[in-house]
Structures are given as structure tokens and as C-alpha cells.
C-alpha positions in Angstrom: 101.6 103.8 100.9 100.9 100.7 98.9 100.2 98.5 102.0 97.7 100.9 103.5 95.7 101.2 100.3 95.8 97.4 99.9 94.7 96.9 103.5 91.7 99.1 103.0 90.7 97.3 99.8 91.3 94.0 101.4 89.0 94.7 104.4 86.3 96.3 102.4 86.1 94.1 99.3 83.6 91.3 99.2 85.3 88.0 100.2 85.6 85.6 97.2 86.6 82.0 97.3 90.0 82.2 95.5 91.6 79.2 93.8 94.9 81.0 94.5 94.6 80.0 98.1 95.4 76.4 97.2 98.4 77.6 95.2 100.1 79.5 98.0 101.7 76.4 99.5 102.9 74.5 96.5 105.2 72.2 98.5 104.1 71.8 102.1 106.7 70.8 104.6 104.7 70.3 107.7 107.2 72.6 109.5 105.8 76.0 108.6 102.7 77.2 110.6 101.7 79.4 107.6 100.7 76.2 105.9 98.0 75.6 108.6 97.0 79.3 108.3 96.3 78.9 104.6 94.4 75.7 105.3 92.3 77.7 107.8 91.7 80.4 105.1 90.5 77.7 102.7 87.9 76.5 105.2 86.7 80.1 105.9 86.5 80.8 102.1 83.9 78.1 101.5 80.7 79.7 100.1 78.6 78.6 103.0 81.1 80.0 105.5 81.4 83.3 103.6 77.6 83.7 103.4 77.2 83.0 107.2 80.0 85.4 108.1 78.6 88.1 105.9 75.2 87.7 107.6 76.8 87.8 111.0 78.7 91.0 110.2 75.4 92.5 109.0 73.7 91.5 112.3 76.4 92.7 114.7 77.1 96.0 112.9 73.5 97.3 113.1 73.0 96.5 109.4 75.9 98.7 108.2 78.2 96.0 106.8 78.0 92.5 105.4 74.9 91.1 103.8 71.2 90.9 104.9 70.7 87.6 103.0 70.0 85.1 105.7 71.5 81.6 105.0 69.2 78.7 105.1 71.1 77.3 108.0 70.1 80.2 110.2 66.8 79.7 112.1 64.3 82.4 112.5 64.8 84.6 115.5 68.4 83.7 116.0 70.3 85.9 118.4 74.0 86.9 118.0 74.9 84.2 120.5 73.0 81.6 118.3 74.8 82.9 115.2 78.2 82.6 116.8 77.5 79.1 117.9 76.3 78.2 114.4 79.5 79.7 112.9 81.7 77.8 115.3 80.1 74.5 114.4 80.5 75.3 110.7 84.0 76.8 110.6 85.5 76.1 114.0 87.9 73.7 112.4 89.7 76.7 111.0 90.5 77.9 114.5 92.0 74.4 115.3 94.3 74.8 112.3 95.3 78.3 113.4 96.2 77.0 116.9 98.2 74.1 115.4 100.0 76.5 113.1 100.8 78.9 115.9 102.7 76.2 117.7 105.3 76.1 114.8 107.7 78.6 113.3 105.8 80.8 110.8 107.3 82.2 107.6 106.0 83.6 104.3 107.5 81.8 101.3 106.0 84.0 98.5 107.7 86.8 96.6 107.4 90.6 97.4 104.0 92.1 97.1 103.3 94.0 93.8 100.3 95.7 92.3 99.2 92.3 91.0 99.7 90.3 94.1 96.6 88.6 95.5 96.8 88.1 99.2 93.4 86.5 99.7 94.5 84.5 102.7 95.0 87.7 104.7 91.3 88.5 104.4 90.4 85.2 105.9 93.0 85.3 108.6 91.4 88.5 109.8 88.1 86.6 109.7 89.8 84.0 111.9 90.5 86.6 114.5 86.9 87.7 114.4 85.9 84.1 114.9 88.2 83.9 117.9 86.4 87.0 119.3 83.1 85.3 118.8 84.4 82.1 120.3 85.4 84.1 123.4 81.9 85.7 123.5 80.2 82.2 123.5 82.6 80.9 126.2 82.0 83.8 128.5 78.3 83.5 127.9 78.4 79.9 129.0 80.5 80.7 132.1 83.7 79.2 130.7 86.0 82.1 131.4 89.2 80.1 131.0 88.2 79.1 127.4 87.1 82.7 126.7 90.5 84.1 127.8 92.3 81.4 125.8 90.4 82.4 122.6 91.6 86.0 123.2 95.2 84.8 123.7 95.0 82.6 120.6 93.8 85.5 118.6 96.7 87.7 119.9 99.1 84.9 119.0 97.9 84.8 115.4 98.1 88.6 115.3 101.8 88.5 116.2 102.7 85.4 114.1 101.1 86.8 110.9 103.6 89.6 110.7 106.1 87.7 108.6 106.2 89.6 105.3 105.6 93.2 104.1 103.6 96.0 105.6 100.4 94.5 104.5 101.0 91.4 106.7 102.1 93.7 109.5 99.0 95.9 109.3 96.7 92.9 109.1 98.4 91.6 112.3 97.9 95.0 114.0 94.2 95.0 112.9 93.8 91.5 114.3 95.4 92.6 117.6 92.9 95.4 117.8 90.0 92.9 117.4 91.3 90.9 120.4 91.9 94.0 122.5 88.2 94.9 121.9 87.2 91.4 123.0 89.3 91.7 126.2 87.6 95.0 127.0 84.2 93.6 126.4 84.7 90.8 128.9 86.7 92.6 131.6 84.0 91.9 134.2 84.0 88.2 133.5 87.8 87.5 133.6 88.9 85.3 136.5 92.1 85.8 138.5 93.8 83.1 136.4 92.7 84.8 133.2 94.0 88.1 134.4 97.4 86.6 135.2 97.7 85.0 131.8 96.9 88.3 130.1 99.3 90.1 132.3 102.0 87.5 131.3 101.2 88.1 127.6 101.6 91.9 128.0 104.9 91.5 129.9 106.2 89.3 127.1 105.8 92.0 124.5 109.4 93.3 124.9 109.5 95.8 122.2 111.2 93.6 119.6 110.7 95.5 116.3 112.2 92.9 114.0 108.8 92.2 112.4 108.3 95.8 111.5 111.9 96.2 110.3 111.4 93.2 108.0 108.0 94.6 106.8 109.6 98.0 106.0 112.5 96.4 104.1 110.1 94.2 102.1 107.9 97.2 101.4 111.0 98.8 99.8 111.6 95.6 97.8 108.0 95.9 96.5 108.8 99.2 94.8 111.5 97.5 92.7 109.4 94.3 92.3 106.5 96.3 91.0 108.6 98.2 88.5 110.2 94.9 87.3 106.7 93.5 87.0 105.7 96.5 84.9 108.6 96.1 82.5 108.0 92.4 82.3 104.3 92.6 81.6 103.0 96.2 81.3 99.3 96.5 81.4 96.5 99.1 82.0 95.8 97.4 85.3 99.0 98.9 86.6 99.3 102.3 85.0 96.0 102.9 83.3 95.3 103.6 79.6 92.8 105.8 77.8 92.1 103.4 74.9 93.4 100.0 73.5 95.4 101.6 70.7 97.2 103.9 73.2 98.0 100.9 75.4 99.4 98.9 72.4 101.7 101.8 71.5 102.9 102.1 75.1 103.5 98.3 75.5 105.6 98.3 72.3 107.6 101.3 73.5 108.2 99.8 76.9 109.3 96.4 75.5 111.9 98.2 73.4 113.6 100.1 76.3 117.1 99.1 77.3 118.3 97.7 80.6 120.4 100.9 81.1 117.3 103.1 80.6 115.2 101.0 83.0 117.9 101.3 85.7 118.0 105.0 85.2 114.3 105.2 85.6 114.6 103.4 89.0 117.6 105.4 90.2 116.1 108.8 89.2 112.5 108.3 90.0 111.7 105.4 92.2 114.7 105.0 94.5 113.9 108.3 96.3 110.6 106.7 97.3 112.6 104.5 99.6 113.7 107.5 101.7 110.7 107.5 104.1 111.2 103.9 104.8 114.9 104.4 105.5 113.9 107.2 107.9 111.4 104.8 109.6 114.2 102.2 110.0 116.4 104.8 111.6 113.5 105.8 113.9 113.3 102.2 115.2 116.9 102.5 116.4 116.0 105.4 118.6 114.5 105.2 122.2 110.8 104.8 122.1 110.1 108.2 123.6 111.5 109.7 120.4 109.2 107.9 118.0 106.6 110.6 117.9 109.0 113.3 116.8 108.8 114.4 113.1 110.7 112.1 110.7 113.7 113.7 109.0 113.0 113.0 105.3 114.2 114.8 102.2 111.3 115.9 100.1 110.9 113.8 96.9 111.3 116.2 93.9 108.6 116.2 91.2 109.4 114.3 88.1 109.7 116.1 84.8 110.3 114.9 81.2 114.0 115.7 81.3 114.6 113.1 84.0 113.5 110.1 82.1 113.6 111.0 78.4 113.5 108.2 75.9 110.5 107.2 73.9 107.6 109.5 74.7 105.1 106.6 74.9 107.3 104.7 77.3 108.0 107.8 79.3 104.2 108.6 79.6 103.5 105.2 81.0 106.4 105.5 83.4 105.0 108.9 84.6 101.6 107.4 85.1 103.1 104.6 87.2 105.3 107.1 89.1 102.3 109.3 89.9 100.5 106.4 91.3 103.4 105.4 93.5 104.0 109.0 94.6 100.4 109.0 95.9 101.0 105.8 97.8 104.5 106.2 99.2 105.6 109.3 101.1 106.8 111.0 104.2 103.3 111.8 105.6 102.1 108.2 105.5 105.4 106.8 106.9 105.4 109.4 109.7 101.8 108.3 110.5 103.0 104.7 110.7 105.7 105.8 113.2 103.0 107.4 115.4 100.7 104.4 115.0 103.5 102.1 116.0 103.7 104.0 119.3 99.9 103.7 119.7 100.2 99.9 119.4 102.9 99.7 121.9 100.9 101.8 124.4 97.9 99.5 123.9 99.9 96.4 124.5 101.1 97.8 127.8 97.5 98.8 128.6 96.6 95.1 128.4 99.0 94.6 131.4 97.5 97.5 133.3 93.9 96.4 132.8 94.9 92.8 133.7 96.6 94.0 136.9 93.4 95.9 138.0 91.4 92.7 137.3 93.8 90.7 139.5 93.6 93.3 142.3 89.8 93.1 142.2 89.7 89.3 142.3 92.1 89.3 145.3 90.5 92.2 147.2 86.8 92.0 146.2 86.7 95.6 145.0 88.3 97.9 142.4 91.3 99.9 143.5 90.8 103.6 144.1 94.0 104.4 142.3 96.6 102.5 140.3 99.1 103.2 143.1 97.1 100.6 145.2 97.9 98.1 142.5 101.5 98.9 141.6 102.8 100.6 144.8 103.1 103.9 143.1 101.4 105.7 140.2 102.7 104.0 137.1 103.7 105.9 133.9 103.9 104.7 130.4 107.6 104.2 129.6 107.2 105.3 126.0 105.5 108.6 126.7 106.5 109.3 130.3 102.8 110.2 131.0 101.0 108.7 134.0 98.1 106.5 133.1 94.6 107.9 133.7 92.5 105.4 135.7 88.8 105.9 136.0 86.7 103.5 138.1 83.0 103.6 137.6 80.2 102.9 140.1 78.9 99.9 138.1 82.2 98.0 138.6 83.6 98.9 135.1 86.8 101.0 134.7 88.9 102.6 132.1 92.6 103.1 131.8 94.0 105.5 129.2 97.3 107.2 128.3 97.9 110.7 126.9 100.5 110.7 124.1 101.8 113.5 121.8 100.3 113.5 118.3 98.0 110.6 119.4 95.8 112.2 122.1 94.1 109.9 124.5 95.0 106.2 123.8 92.7 103.5 125.1 92.8 99.8 124.8 90.5 100.1 121.8 90.0 103.1 119.4 86.3 103.5 120.4 85.9 103.2 124.2 82.7 102.6 126.1 81.2 105.8 127.5 81.9 106.4 131.2 79.6 104.3 133.2 78.7 102.1 130.3 79.4 98.4 131.0 78.2 95.5 128.9 76.8 92.6 130.8 77.3 89.0 129.5 74.7 87.9 127.0 72.0 85.7 128.4 72.8 82.0 128.4 70.8 80.1 125.8 70.5 76.3 125.4 
């Protein structure tokens, strides 16, 4: 689907400082937290902050991502802890803006996403969640567990608040949530009783309200029509592709000469069926959660042929190219995958509460529980799957809680879990 492809390109492309960031909030009101989010993105987009973030990503990913070009501000022999502190001094104001924005209602004032939409602020808002993760790392390293837990909670709040538009916003929010879940798991052994109680409260507040996803799905359907309208308004090879300039000129002339009736027919006969998987997903959200992993009931989209569209051959060819691209991005398989992944995210949010409850038990009793029944009074089961949680305490004081789910397999708090017995100690405190 369009949002999934856009998400991949958004997370993998080099971050560029985009003048469009300053155009996103043309008339600030002071009442919309998204305005502060954009201001935070502007700070994170500054060349010096981008360069430092790229170097940090290179350092913390075993040289797989980011850039090995060391900024002049980085001293020789700097550890990750040093780098995180340096980044917080340089770009920490962005996190203050995010926190301020999260205290307000958050809404997205821009039009539906099309092939030409530039959502550069989303790249930097995901960077903000990485910065919250690093802020938590520094706080726990310095023995400030309350501040570390607060950074995790602030990142989780941003992850929820950002889900205010189409599926791209929703998926970025989910991606940010995963970052904060990983931060929580990294610092399990350092969380205090009060930290655990705050995280447990957060987990209990996730009531299963799916309005954000419903809104995202409806806006994704709107993007189909918006992209087609954009195509008719300003056709270009950046949308459908063209073999040569002369061919493109002929197609543009043909497209410009089409009638409103013909354009409506194109949408009804070719593009409207692409909405069907999204309608199926909306119907799925009305069902009990234990039915979300069942196959979606979607009518197969028939292949297009020349008899469906007709009209000028050059205009029809451009339409078929556009339709083929959309058919590759929108479909039952991708939407069914989203339905399954939605269940994964819900399980992980509940796992936060289970992990936090175990931390609380350990702080109150001075040891890990032998079973989850010691914590909850009986062996708890995940309400979405009906399966009991699998709890594994380890001799070194670490532990793991997972849930088995149809189609998903073993679900942990993070996608890649520590190996049994593996437990990360806090980094050494440096002055």
C-alpha cells in the first residue's frame, strides 16, 4: 500500500533539511500541538544536528547505517554515552517542544497524502523518538531512573499523538512506539517501583480505542482519489513514468483533453475497487479483537483491460501505468497484514503492563516471581488471543514475557528479543 512504501522510503532516505517544514504551519494558532512538533522537526533538521544524528546511528548500529563522517563537535574516543549527551545538548530543545506540544490537542491541517506529498516532518519526529530513547539511556546511566522512565513515557505519548492523519502517520507512530518499547526492555533492571507503576498505568490506559486507525484508513482511501485528481490536474512522469519527453508531451495533451465524465468513469471502474480492502479493514475493527487475525473477506480486484477505460489511447496508457502502480501498492494482502500487525501492537501494549507488574513485584519482594500467578493471583492470558503469557525468569535477574498468537507466532515486547540469559547492564557512568 502507499503508506507502507512511503514509510520505507521515509525511514531509509537521507534526511535533508526541507524548506517545506516551515510551510507546514502557515497560520499558527498556539492551540495545536502539531505546531510544536513541526518546530521540533525544524531543530532536528539543522545540518549540524543531522550530521551528528547520522554519525550516532552509524556508531550504534555497528557501522551498518548512518554516516561514518565524524562531526567536528565529536571528540576523539567518544563513547555512545558521550555522543548521546552531546546530541542532547545540541538538539534537546526539540524534546522540550515535543513535550509542550503533547500537552495540547494535536491535529493535522494538511490535505490528504498523494504521490507528491512531502512529509519531511515525520522523518524528524521519528528522530525525536530516538532522541527520547537516548535521553532515557543517559538518565539511567546517571542513576536518574525517574527521568529515564519519563523520557520513555514522553516518547510513547508522541507515538500516540502523531497518529492524526493517514496510514503514514499511523505507521510512523507505531514505529516510534516500538522504539520506546525497546528502550523499556533495555532498562528493565533499572526501573524503580514508581517507574513500574507509571508504566503499568500507561498500559492500562490503552483501552483499545481504534479511532486513530479508522481515521487513518479513511484518509488512505481519500488519498486514492486525491492522487488521481492530482494526476489529472498536473500529470507528470514523476507519477506514472514516461519513456521519453515526446511520449510524455503526447500523454499530457491527451489527459488534459479528457472530459469530467470520462475521468469519473476511470475512478468508478478502476480505482474505486482499490478501496475494498480498506472497507474490509474498517469492518474488521468493529469485530471483537479475537477475530482480527481471521482472513479478511475481500472481493478480488479484477485486472484492467482496454475495454474498461477506452478513450484516447495515450490518455488510457497513462491511466493504466498509474493504475498498475496503485494495484501494486493497494491490495488485500497488504491490508490483511495490517490487520495482523494491529493485533501485534495491541499485544505489545499489554505486555508493557505485564513487564511493569513483574518489576513492581520484584521491587516489593526483593526477587523475581517464579510464575505470573504470584503477581496476578492466577495465570493471566492475553485477552485478544486467549493464550496464556509465557514467562521466563533468568538466573541473572532478567526475564522475558511473550505471547503466542495465530499468524504472528511468538510476540515479545520488541521484535528482536535478547537471547535467554542475556541482560544488558547500565553503561558506565562518565563525567
